[in-house]
N, C-alpha and C positions, 0 to 999 in steps of 0.2 A: 576199285571197281574190277571184277572181273573180264577177262576174253574171253570168248569162248574160240579155238583155237583149231577142235576137229573132232568130227564124229564118228564111230567106230562100227563097221559090220564085218563079222566071220563069213567067210567065201570058201565053198568045196574045191572049186576050179578055180586058182588065182588066176593064169592066164586068159581061159575065158570071162575072168573079170574085170580085167586089163583091158581085156579089146572091147568088153563091153562100157565100158566108163569111159573110153579114148574117144570110141563112135558116139555113143548117147548125149554125155554130156564135156566131150573135149578135154578128158582130165589128163592128163599126164603125171609120171610118177616123180615127186618132189624129193621122195628118199626111199629109198628100200633097205629091211636090217633084214639080213636071215642068220636063223638062229638054227642050233639043233632043235630041227623037229617042227618049225614056226618059221613065218616069216610075219613084220609088220611093213606094209607097202601105204606110204603116205601121199595121196595124191592130191593136184591143185593144178588151176590154169592161173590166166592172167589177171581174170575176173572176180577172183576170191583171192581174199585175206585165211580164210579157211580153210581146212582140210577134211579129207577123207580118206579114214583110214581101212585100209582091207588086211584084216589079219585072218591067213590060214595058216591049219593045223595039221601038219605031215596027220591022211589015215583018216581023216575026220568023213564023218558021216553028214547028210543035209540036215543040216539046224531046223527047228522050228523057231517061231517066232513067236509061239504064245498070244496074250490079246494087250500084251505092252506096247508092241514093236505099233508106231504110225505110219511114217513116209516122210522120206527125205523131199524137198522141195525146192526147183531152181524157176527161175524167173528167163524169160529168153522174148528175142525181140520179134520174131515170126513163128508165132504156135501153129499156123497151117505147115509150115514148110519144114519144124521139127516134126509134126507128126507124121507128113509123107516120108521124110529121112527114116525114122526108125521102122518107120511099115514095110518100108524097101529093104531096109536091113533084115526081115523077119521077125522083131522084135514085137509087133502085135500090138501095139501101144490100145487104150480105151477108145473109146470115141470123143471127143471135143464136146465140151459142156459151159453152159453159161450158169454164172450163180448170181441172182437180181437179192436186194435190199433196199427197199422204201423204191421200186420200180429202175432203179439206177444198179448196169452191170458191179456189180463187187470182184469178182476173178469170169476168165474164162482158162481152162485146163483140160489138160485130160492126165493120165497115169498111164504110166509104164511099168512093169515089172524087170529087174534084175535079172541075172541066171539063176541067183538062190532066191529067187521071190520076195525082194524087197522093192516096196512101193516107193516108184520115185513119181513126183505128182511137177508136171509141167506145167506155169500157170504165164499167163500171157502179161508182160512188163503194161502195168497199167494198175493206176492209183497207190497204193501201198504195197504193190508188190516190184517196183520201179527198182 
């Protein structure tokens, strides 16, 4: 059986991205591998077994996401508090929305973008999003 171990995104400003992911998701550097012209930085926190890999290439211009990238999703205990925190940090989260199916709340969520424009969905821990 396969185990998902990480997902990777390319970043232009590594320091700015590290600051964002620490502030927004409380992700710390689990390992940093610096090479000639590029770095791989693996992020995680105690809540996660899976890591987010930031790939930084020296001299890279802003990346395009094309039509294939969707989003990264995280579940949080207090959605409104996370929204307020991100807004106070100047990250401009979108409005909180609720999604219903057959009259039942399926998800309560909002999106925010990281410094490179990658979308992150914050979901209230509820139902399948525990």
